[in-house]
C-alpha positions, 0 to 999 in steps of 0.5 A, a space after each residue: 141983862 138978867 143973871 144968866 143961869 147955866 143952860 145946855 149949849 144946844 138950848 142956849 143956841 136955840 134961844 139965840 137963834 129964836 131971838 135972831 129970827 124975831 129981830 131979823 123979822 123986825 129990823 131986817 136980816 141984812 141989818 142984824 147985829 149981835 147987840 140986837 140979838 143979845 138984847 132980845 135973847 137977854 144974853 151978852 153979845 160975847 156969848 153969841 160969838 162964843 156959841 155961833 162964831 163970826 157974823 158970817 157964820 151967825 148969818 148962815 146959821 140964822 138963815 138955816 134956822 129960818 129955812 128949817 122953821 119956815 120963817 117966811 119973812 126972814 127967808 124972803 129977806 134972804 132971797 132979796 139980798 141973794 143969800 146963798 142959803 136962801 137961794 138953795 131953800 126948797 122951791 116951794 118954800 122960796 115961793 111961799 116966802 116971796 108970796 108972803 111979802 104981798 
């Protein structure tokens, strides 16, 4: 990992969530690990825990970000595993996420 420069916490969280969406799209939402996200975001895994909390809290925030940014592959994966936040996404977004699988 490169030497980290000081970032505003909101910017750091955005960086981590962006990296998490990329990782989730590649390895799968259900298989996400802090270590995979940390490697993609080029931050220590402990920094992810510091900013985003436990793994369940991190998953909630990742799914909320996937819904907010309309990251269809991640929303679709959330629907497949019956993630409660994915299931509460707007119906139109859920439909597009499912359609994106074909």
